[in-house]
Biopython code that builds the backbone (N, CA, C, O; Angstrom):
import numpy as np
from Bio.PDB.StructureBuilder import StructureBuilder

atoms = [
    (1, "UNK", "N", (3.809, -19.257, -3.401)),
    (1, "UNK", "CA", (4.650, -18.184, -4.264)),
    (1, "UNK", "C", (5.877, -17.389, -3.644)),
    (1, "UNK", "O", (7.105, -17.420, -3.726)),
    (2, "UNK", "N", (4.743, -16.543, -2.873)),
    (2, "UNK", "CA", (5.976, -15.965, -1.965)),
    (2, "UNK", "C", (7.199, -16.750, -1.208)),
    (2, "UNK", "O", (7.698, -15.903, -0.467)),
    (3, "UNK", "N", (7.739, -17.692, -1.094)),
    (3, "UNK", "CA", (8.686, -18.450, -1.176)),
    (3, "UNK", "C", (9.518, -18.835, -1.836)),
    (3, "UNK", "O", (10.666, -19.038, -1.441)),
    (4, "UNK", "N", (9.014, -19.055, -3.250)),
    (4, "UNK", "CA", (9.594, -19.283, -4.591)),
    (4, "UNK", "C", (10.020, -17.916, -5.271)),
    (4, "UNK", "O", (10.659, -18.124, -6.303)),
    (5, "UNK", "N", (9.879, -16.858, -5.037)),
    (5, "UNK", "CA", (9.783, -15.772, -5.406)),
    (5, "UNK", "C", (11.364, -15.661, -4.659)),
    (5, "UNK", "O", (12.481, -15.763, -5.166)),
    (6, "UNK", "N", (10.946, -15.412, -3.265)),
    (6, "UNK", "CA", (11.817, -14.809, -2.544)),
    (6, "UNK", "C", (13.085, -16.158, -2.573)),
    (6, "UNK", "O", (14.202, -15.680, -2.376)),
    (7, "UNK", "N", (13.104, -17.658, -2.771)),
    (7, "UNK", "CA", (14.040, -18.113, -3.522)),
    (7, "UNK", "C", (14.977, -17.954, -4.590)),
    (7, "UNK", "O", (16.030, -18.562, -4.782)),
    (8, "UNK", "N", (14.340, -16.883, -5.376)),
    (8, "UNK", "CA", (15.166, -16.271, -6.869)),
    (8, "UNK", "C", (15.488, -14.956, -6.684)),
    (8, "UNK", "O", (15.854, -14.086, -7.474)),
    (9, "UNK", "N", (15.339, -14.958, -5.798)),
    (9, "UNK", "CA", (15.668, -13.091, -5.456)),
    (9, "UNK", "C", (14.659, -12.152, -5.971)),
    (9, "UNK", "O", (15.015, -11.063, -6.420)),
    (10, "UNK", "N", (13.404, -12.510, -5.936)),
    (10, "UNK", "CA", (12.487, -11.868, -6.616)),
    (10, "UNK", "C", (11.811, -11.008, -5.622)),
    (10, "UNK", "O", (11.063, -11.596, -4.840)),
    (11, "UNK", "N", (11.959, -9.455, -5.480)),
    (11, "UNK", "CA", (11.078, -8.527, -4.548)),
    (11, "UNK", "C", (9.653, -8.879, -5.167)),
    (11, "UNK", "O", (9.325, -9.041, -6.342)),
    (12, "UNK", "N", (8.814, -8.952, -3.831)),
    (12, "UNK", "CA", (7.554, -8.735, -3.835)),
    (12, "UNK", "C", (6.680, -7.510, -3.434)),
    (12, "UNK", "O", (6.632, -7.075, -2.284)),
    (13, "UNK", "N", (5.934, -6.949, -4.584)),
    (13, "UNK", "CA", (5.346, -5.223, -3.954)),
    (13, "UNK", "C", (3.859, -5.846, -3.830)),
    (13, "UNK", "O", (3.561, -6.786, -4.566)),
    (14, "UNK", "N", (2.928, -5.332, -2.910)),
    (14, "UNK", "CA", (2.076, -5.642, -2.718)),
    (14, "UNK", "C", (1.638, -4.297, -3.421)),
    (14, "UNK", "O", (2.294, -3.427, -3.992)),
    (15, "UNK", "N", (-0.127, -4.492, -3.094)),
    (15, "UNK", "CA", (-0.360, -3.177, -3.749)),
    (15, "UNK", "C", (-0.716, -2.241, -3.469)),
    (15, "UNK", "O", (-1.387, -1.518, -4.205)),
    (16, "UNK", "N", (-0.242, -1.873, -1.886)),
    (16, "UNK", "CA", (-0.376, -0.980, -1.191)),
    (16, "UNK", "C", (0.791, -0.175, -1.422)),
    (16, "UNK", "O", (0.862, 1.012, -1.740)),
    (17, "UNK", "N", (1.634, -0.966, -1.224)),
    (17, "UNK", "CA", (2.755, -0.608, -1.403)),
    (17, "UNK", "C", (3.276, -0.099, -2.908)),
    (17, "UNK", "O", (4.198, 0.699, -3.073)),
    (18, "UNK", "N", (2.509, -0.716, -3.952)),
    (18, "UNK", "CA", (3.061, 0.442, -4.936)),
    (18, "UNK", "C", (2.003, 1.913, -5.338)),
    (18, "UNK", "O", (2.270, 2.839, -6.104)),
    (19, "UNK", "N", (0.926, 1.718, -4.615)),
    (19, "UNK", "CA", (0.559, 2.548, -3.988)),
    (19, "UNK", "C", (1.424, 3.984, -3.295)),
    (19, "UNK", "O", (1.343, 5.196, -3.496)),
    (20, "UNK", "N", (1.937, 3.450, -2.746)),
    (20, "UNK", "CA", (3.192, 4.323, -1.927)),
    (20, "UNK", "C", (3.983, 5.121, -2.505)),
    (20, "UNK", "O", (4.040, 6.328, -2.268)),
    (21, "UNK", "N", (4.841, 4.357, -3.530)),
    (21, "UNK", "CA", (5.720, 4.532, -4.867)),
    (21, "UNK", "C", (5.216, 5.175, -5.103)),
    (21, "UNK", "O", (5.326, 6.298, -4.613)),
    (22, "UNK", "N", (4.165, 4.797, -6.194)),
    (22, "UNK", "CA", (3.409, 6.226, -7.017)),
    (22, "UNK", "C", (3.378, 7.469, -6.321)),
    (22, "UNK", "O", (3.653, 8.510, -6.918)),
    (23, "UNK", "N", (2.990, 7.456, -4.803)),
    (23, "UNK", "CA", (2.523, 8.828, -4.129)),
    (23, "UNK", "C", (3.867, 9.662, -4.136)),
    (23, "UNK", "O", (3.997, 10.835, -4.487)),
    (24, "UNK", "N", (5.276, 8.404, -3.458)),
    (24, "UNK", "CA", (6.547, 9.127, -3.655)),
    (24, "UNK", "C", (6.652, 10.016, -4.500)),
    (24, "UNK", "O", (6.988, 11.174, -4.251)),
    (25, "UNK", "N", (6.280, 9.414, -5.963)),
    (25, "UNK", "CA", (7.074, 9.865, -6.836)),
    (25, "UNK", "C", (6.016, 10.798, -7.945)),
    (25, "UNK", "O", (5.913, 10.933, -9.164)),
    (26, "UNK", "N", (5.474, 11.214, -6.966)),
    (26, "UNK", "CA", (4.317, 12.272, -7.692)),
    (26, "UNK", "C", (3.686, 12.206, -8.331)),
    (26, "UNK", "O", (3.360, 13.290, -8.816)),
    (27, "UNK", "N", (2.797, 10.638, -9.029)),
    (27, "UNK", "CA", (2.321, 10.224, -9.831)),
    (27, "UNK", "C", (0.645, 9.872, -9.677)),
    (27, "UNK", "O", (-0.188, 9.740, -10.574)),
    (28, "UNK", "N", (0.415, 9.736, -7.636)),
    (28, "UNK", "CA", (-0.799, 9.802, -7.136)),
    (28, "UNK", "C", (-0.727, 10.710, -5.859)),
    (28, "UNK", "O", (0.121, 11.001, -5.015)),
    (29, "UNK", "N", (-2.352, 11.086, -6.200)),
    (29, "UNK", "CA", (-2.178, 12.198, -4.914)),
    (29, "UNK", "C", (-2.277, 11.415, -3.858)),
    (29, "UNK", "O", (-2.690, 10.264, -4.000)),
    (30, "UNK", "N", (-1.845, 11.999, -2.385)),
    (30, "UNK", "CA", (-2.218, 10.841, -1.137)),
    (30, "UNK", "C", (-3.796, 10.724, -1.112)),
    (30, "UNK", "O", (-4.343, 9.633, -0.952)),
    (31, "UNK", "N", (-4.536, 11.964, -1.287)),
    (31, "UNK", "CA", (-6.016, 12.302, -0.792)),
    (31, "UNK", "C", (-6.812, 10.696, -1.843)),
    (31, "UNK", "O", (-7.878, 10.167, -1.529)),
    (32, "UNK", "N", (-6.055, 10.316, -2.869)),
    (32, "UNK", "CA", (-6.646, 9.066, -3.757)),
    (32, "UNK", "C", (-6.204, 8.189, -3.247)),
    (32, "UNK", "O", (-6.802, 7.418, -2.496)),
    (33, "UNK", "N", (-4.839, 8.142, -3.631)),
    (33, "UNK", "CA", (-4.251, 6.349, -2.392)),
    (33, "UNK", "C", (-5.156, 6.169, -1.612)),
    (33, "UNK", "O", (-5.727, 5.081, -1.695)),
    (34, "UNK", "N", (-5.621, 7.141, -0.585)),
    (34, "UNK", "CA", (-6.198, 6.486, 0.844)),
    (34, "UNK", "C", (-7.627, 6.201, 0.005)),
    (34, "UNK", "O", (-8.040, 5.042, -0.010)),
    (35, "UNK", "N", (-8.449, 7.336, -0.751)),
    (35, "UNK", "CA", (-9.456, 6.677, -1.088)),
    (35, "UNK", "C", (-9.492, 5.028, -1.891)),
    (35, "UNK", "O", (-10.316, 4.171, -1.569)),
    (36, "UNK", "N", (-8.461, 4.831, -2.937)),
    (36, "UNK", "CA", (-8.032, 3.605, -3.147)),
    (36, "UNK", "C", (-8.244, 2.700, -2.395)),
    (36, "UNK", "O", (-9.021, 1.767, -2.601)),
    (37, "UNK", "N", (-7.309, 2.950, -1.063)),
    (37, "UNK", "CA", (-6.978, 1.528, 0.375)),
    (37, "UNK", "C", (-8.309, 1.704, 0.570)),
    (37, "UNK", "O", (-8.757, 0.594, 0.283)),
    (38, "UNK", "N", (-9.407, 2.524, 0.934)),
    (38, "UNK", "CA", (-10.441, 2.548, 2.096)),
    (38, "UNK", "C", (-11.250, 1.637, 0.787)),
    (38, "UNK", "O", (-11.162, 0.439, 1.056)),
    (39, "UNK", "N", (-11.807, 1.810, -0.190)),
    (39, "UNK", "CA", (-12.367, 1.089, -1.260)),
    (39, "UNK", "C", (-11.801, -0.460, -0.777)),
    (39, "UNK", "O", (-12.450, -1.361, -0.245)),
    (40, "UNK", "N", (-10.843, -0.443, -1.032)),
    (40, "UNK", "CA", (-10.438, -1.873, -1.511)),
    (40, "UNK", "C", (-10.688, -2.527, 0.169)),
    (40, "UNK", "O", (-11.464, -3.445, 0.435)),
    (41, "UNK", "N", (-9.965, -1.913, 0.998)),
    (41, "UNK", "CA", (-11.140, -2.458, 2.760)),
    (41, "UNK", "C", (-12.274, -2.537, 2.576)),
    (41, "UNK", "O", (-12.785, -3.485, 3.173)),
    (42, "UNK", "N", (-13.117, -1.786, 1.833)),
    (42, "UNK", "CA", (-14.627, -1.936, 1.729)),
    (42, "UNK", "C", (-15.054, -3.440, 1.083)),
    (42, "UNK", "O", (-15.903, -4.163, 1.604)),
    (43, "UNK", "N", (-14.375, -3.748, -0.040)),
    (43, "UNK", "CA", (-14.622, -5.075, -0.918)),
    (43, "UNK", "C", (-13.942, -6.007, -0.216)),
    (43, "UNK", "O", (-14.412, -7.144, -0.269)),
    (44, "UNK", "N", (-12.721, -5.803, 0.589)),
    (44, "UNK", "CA", (-12.103, -7.049, 1.515)),
    (44, "UNK", "C", (-11.537, -6.714, 2.102)),
    (44, "UNK", "O", (-10.317, -6.603, 1.979)),
    (45, "UNK", "N", (-12.376, -6.339, 3.212)),
    (45, "UNK", "CA", (-11.945, -6.546, 4.578)),
    (45, "UNK", "C", (-11.515, -7.229, 5.447)),
    (45, "UNK", "O", (-11.149, -6.829, 6.552)),
    (46, "UNK", "N", (-11.506, -8.819, 4.878)),
    (46, "UNK", "CA", (-10.262, -10.026, 5.774)),
    (46, "UNK", "C", (-9.232, -9.716, 5.230)),
    (46, "UNK", "O", (-8.315, -10.140, 5.932)),
    (47, "UNK", "N", (-8.694, -8.996, 4.002)),
    (47, "UNK", "CA", (-7.101, -9.033, 2.999)),
    (47, "UNK", "C", (-6.520, -8.058, 3.503)),
    (47, "UNK", "O", (-5.310, -8.106, 3.727)),
    (48, "UNK", "N", (-7.657, -6.412, 3.932)),
    (48, "UNK", "CA", (-6.933, -5.468, 3.956)),
    (48, "UNK", "C", (-7.917, -4.884, 4.660)),
    (48, "UNK", "O", (-8.917, -4.229, 4.365)),
    (49, "UNK", "N", (-7.276, -5.371, 5.936)),
    (49, "UNK", "CA", (-8.024, -4.810, 7.226)),
    (49, "UNK", "C", (-7.704, -3.518, 8.232)),
    (49, "UNK", "O", (-6.740, -2.797, 7.972)),
    (50, "UNK", "N", (-8.651, -3.222, 9.529)),
    (50, "UNK", "CA", (-8.407, -2.085, 10.115)),
    (50, "UNK", "C", (-7.115, -1.707, 9.962)),
    (50, "UNK", "O", (-6.945, -0.676, 9.311)),
    (51, "UNK", "N", (-5.813, -2.462, 10.540)),
    (51, "UNK", "CA", (-4.910, -2.422, 11.065)),
    (51, "UNK", "C", (-3.995, -1.952, 9.984)),
    (51, "UNK", "O", (-3.260, -0.981, 10.163)),
    (52, "UNK", "N", (-4.039, -2.909, 8.388)),
    (52, "UNK", "CA", (-3.434, -2.533, 7.867)),
    (52, "UNK", "C", (-3.234, -1.681, 6.589)),
    (52, "UNK", "O", (-2.357, -1.471, 5.751)),
    (53, "UNK", "N", (-5.350, -1.046, 7.062)),
    (53, "UNK", "CA", (-5.351, 0.473, 6.806)),
    (53, "UNK", "C", (-4.654, 1.673, 7.726)),
    (53, "UNK", "O", (-4.183, 2.767, 7.417)),
    (54, "UNK", "N", (-4.749, 1.216, 8.557)),
    (54, "UNK", "CA", (-4.265, 2.467, 9.278)),
    (54, "UNK", "C", (-2.579, 2.296, 9.201)),
    (54, "UNK", "O", (-1.914, 3.332, 9.199)),
    (55, "UNK", "N", (-1.957, 1.111, 9.143)),
    (55, "UNK", "CA", (-0.566, 1.308, 8.520)),
    (55, "UNK", "C", (-0.151, 2.186, 7.295)),
    (55, "UNK", "O", (0.417, 3.273, 7.184)),
    (56, "UNK", "N", (-0.487, 1.589, 6.726)),
    (56, "UNK", "CA", (-0.924, 2.639, 5.279)),
    (56, "UNK", "C", (-1.061, 3.901, 5.313)),
    (56, "UNK", "O", (-0.286, 4.676, 4.751)),
    (57, "UNK", "N", (-2.178, 4.278, 6.053)),
    (57, "UNK", "CA", (-2.301, 5.776, 6.349)),
    (57, "UNK", "C", (-0.939, 6.129, 6.825)),
    (57, "UNK", "O", (-0.118, 6.841, 6.245)),
    (58, "UNK", "N", (-0.828, 5.553, 7.916)),
    (58, "UNK", "CA", (0.740, 5.967, 8.615)),
    (58, "UNK", "C", (2.093, 6.342, 7.655)),
    (58, "UNK", "O", (2.922, 7.243, 7.776)),
    (59, "UNK", "N", (1.951, 5.247, 6.640)),
    (59, "UNK", "CA", (3.034, 5.386, 5.966)),
    (59, "UNK", "C", (2.929, 6.800, 4.549)),
    (59, "UNK", "O", (3.646, 7.421, 3.764)),
    (60, "UNK", "N", (1.838, 6.696, 4.886)),
    (60, "UNK", "CA", (1.267, 7.695, 3.494)),
    (60, "UNK", "C", (2.180, 9.544, 4.343)),
    (60, "UNK", "O", (2.946, 10.432, 3.968)),
    (61, "UNK", "N", (1.325, 9.125, 5.699)),
    (61, "UNK", "CA", (1.967, 10.115, 6.362)),
    (61, "UNK", "C", (3.198, 10.483, 6.762)),
    (61, "UNK", "O", (3.482, 11.612, 7.163)),
    (62, "UNK", "N", (3.758, 9.799, 6.692)),
    (62, "UNK", "CA", (6.039, 9.491, 6.591)),
    (62, "UNK", "C", (6.071, 10.287, 5.521)),
    (62, "UNK", "O", (6.876, 11.216, 5.587)),
    (63, "UNK", "N", (5.344, 10.179, 4.428)),
    (63, "UNK", "CA", (5.399, 10.653, 2.857)),
    (63, "UNK", "C", (5.664, 12.099, 2.884)),
    (63, "UNK", "O", (6.634, 12.569, 2.290)),
    (64, "UNK", "N", (4.986, 12.691, 3.432)),
    (64, "UNK", "CA", (4.125, 13.932, 3.185)),
    (64, "UNK", "C", (5.085, 14.643, 3.967)),
    (64, "UNK", "O", (5.517, 15.723, 3.566)),
    (65, "UNK", "N", (5.591, 13.960, 5.427)),
    (65, "UNK", "CA", (6.181, 14.957, 6.126)),
    (65, "UNK", "C", (7.954, 15.169, 6.334)),
    (65, "UNK", "O", (8.661, 15.767, 7.145)),
    (66, "UNK", "N", (8.300, 13.917, 4.543)),
    (66, "UNK", "CA", (9.518, 14.271, 4.410)),
    (66, "UNK", "C", (9.841, 15.481, 3.427)),
    (66, "UNK", "O", (11.003, 15.855, 3.268)),
]
sb = StructureBuilder()
sb.init_structure("model")
sb.init_model(0)
sb.init_chain("A")
sb.init_seg("    ")
for serial, (resi, resn, name, xyz) in enumerate(atoms, 1):
    if name == "N":
        sb.init_residue(resn, " ", resi, " ")
    sb.init_atom(name, np.array(xyz, "f"), 0.0, 1.0, " ", f" {name:<3s}", serial, name[0])
structure = sb.get_structure()
């Protein structure tokens, strides 16, 4: 699917990236975004690994520092 989208020029956004966009737009609080990401990790730790969760938290901090 990803390769088909790429070949058609379609941009793919994963769930956590969409939450970052919502935080940037002021539509989702950082604390709530972090809570949701942690809940997703608990429900599916194989796809949202601790490393992905850490990178998400880093990106949230980057947003708050701007």
